[in-house]
N, C-alpha and C positions, 0 to 999 in steps of 0.2 A: 702771859709772859710775866717775868718777875720785874716789877714795876722799878725796884731800887736799883738794878743792873741794866735797865733799857737804854740808857744814854750810850754807856759802854759798849753795850751788845751792838746797838745800832751803828756806831762807828766802825766797830770791828766788821761789821756786815758790809757796810758801804766800802771799806777798804777791800774786803775779799772780793767784792763784786766788781770793783775798780781793776784789780789784780787780774781777775778772770778775763776782763775785757781787753786787758793789755797782752796779757800771755797765753790765753785759750783756756777753754773750761774743762779740759780732760780730766783734771784731778776730782771733778764732781761728776761726772758722766755716768750715768745717763740723766742727771738732774741739772737744772738751772739753778743760779743762787737768787735768794730773795734780793731785791724786791719783784723780780720776774713772778707772775702768777704760778703758784704751786712750787716756788723755789724753796731751797734749803735755808733755814736761819739757824747757824750754829749758836748753841747754847752751852756746851760743855765739852770736856774732854778728860782724859784720865791720863795717869803717870804712865801707862801702857800705850801712850801714843794713839788711842781710840779717839774719835770725834764723834760728837753726838748733835743732831740737828733735828729741829721741827721740819716737818714738810708741810709748808703752808698751803694746804689743800682746803679751800672752804673759807667761809668768813668767821667760823668760831675757833679762836685758838685752843680752847679746851677740847677740840676734837682733832687737832693736829696729830697725826701719827709722828713717831719718833723713827728716823732712819740713823744707822750707826755705820762707821766705817773704821778699819784699820788703816794704817799708812800703805796700803798695798792696793793695787787695782782690783776691782770687781769684789771687793769684800762687803758690800753693801748689804745690811739687813735690816728689815723693818720690824717695828714694835707697835702695835694697835691698841696699846693701853694708856692710861694716864701717865703724866710725868712723875708724879708720886709713885705710883705702882713700879714703873721703870727703875727709879732710883732705890725703891725697897728691894727689890729683885737684884738688881745691880750689887747691892751691899751684903745680901744674904743668901742669894741662890747660886750654888756654887756651879748650877748647871746653866745658868743664863749666858748666852753668847759673849757677853762683854764683862763678865762678872769679876769684880775683884775680891769676892770672898774666898776664892781659891787661893789667893796670896796672903791672906791675913785670917787670923784667928779671932781678933776682936778690932772693933772700930774706934776710934777717937776723934775728938773735935779739938783743935787748937785755934782759939780766936787771935788774929793778929792784931785787932783792936786792942786787946789787953794787954799785949806786948808793947804796942806804942805808948799806951798810957803809963806804963811801968818804966819807960826809958830805955828798955832792952833793946 
């Protein structure tokens, strides 16, 4: 798990788990949410409303599979590779189920940190 984002990720995860306890778990069925054993731990999303989770199976986070979901019921798909491979395929493979490559010819990166430093 990315250590620099862990506190924010865990606060969000705690909020999701609390929301699911209060309102029901149907949005994530057939899965439970972390910290339940084998629960989903959300780590990213896309502009197309896709959500990406680690399925916290087993003690080694480097071996956790990724499950993806669109904002529609029963859209879960599992990816059994590394997170780095998942992101690479997401950005470059037009046939990946949740690819952004089909929407963009090129990718770019804009650091919000540099904008804040410039006062923009």
